[in-house]
N, C-alpha and C positions, 0 to 999 in steps of 0.2 A: 532490475530490468535485464532480460536476456541479452547476452553479448551480441546476438544477431538481430536485435530490434531494429525496426525501421529508423533511419536517420532522422526523419521528420518527428517521430515520437520522442526520440532522445532530445532533439533541439527544442521541441515544445516543452517538454518536462523541465529542461534547464531554464528556459525563458520564464517559467513560472516560479523559479527559485528552488526547484527540486534538487535534492542531493541524490544523484544516481549511484546505485550500487549494482554492479554487473554480476551476473552469474551465468554459468554454462548450463543451458536447459537440458543437455544430454548427459551430463555427468554430475550435476548438483541438484539437490531438492530445494525448492523454494522455501519450504518451512524451516529447513536447517539454515539456509542463508539468512532468513528473517531473524532467527534466534541469535545468530552471530552478530547481526546488526544491533539487536536489542541489548546484547551484552556490552556493547560499546557506549550505550547511552548513560547519562549521569544517574547515579544511584540515589542521591539524596532527594527528598521531597521538594526542597526549594529549587532544585535544578531540573526537576522533571518537566517533561513536555506537557503543555496544556492545550488540548483541542476541544472546542465546543461541539463542533460538528465535523463529520467526515463523510463526504459524498463519494460513493463508489459505484461504478457500473455493475449491474447485477450479472449480466452475461449468463454464463452457465452455473454461476454460484461460487466457483473457486476463488476468484479475485476478491469478492466481498467477504468471503469466509476468512481468508488469510489476513486481509486488512483489518477485519474485526478482531481477530486474535491478537494481532500486534497492537492495535489501538487500545484494546482493553488492558493489555499488559503495561503500556506506558502512560495511559491516560484513561483510567477506569470510568470517568464520568462523561466521556465522549459519546455523543449520539451518532450512530451510524445510519446514514440515509442511502438506501439503494436507489439508483437512478438508471433510466434507459431512455433512448430517443423515442419521441412520440410515435414515429413510424415503425418502430420495432419493439414495442412495449410488450414483450412476452410475459414478464413477471406480473403484470397487472392481473 
């Protein structure tokens, strides 16, 4: 999450049990930060993360693309579901 993210976004993420990793949007690239996080994850199959589904906002496509990349690396069988609010459903 960018260091300058809205406090409400940070609080909400943490309230859902999210582990927040901050990055500087002006000096760091999100994909490089994601790869560093990936390197800290357990390597053995028994310790790997298992996700059945990952629901991600479609938006402009970048968020779902990066989440898909990371999810496929740590949990290849995860199904990625793109979501948008009904009132702003541009992807449909």
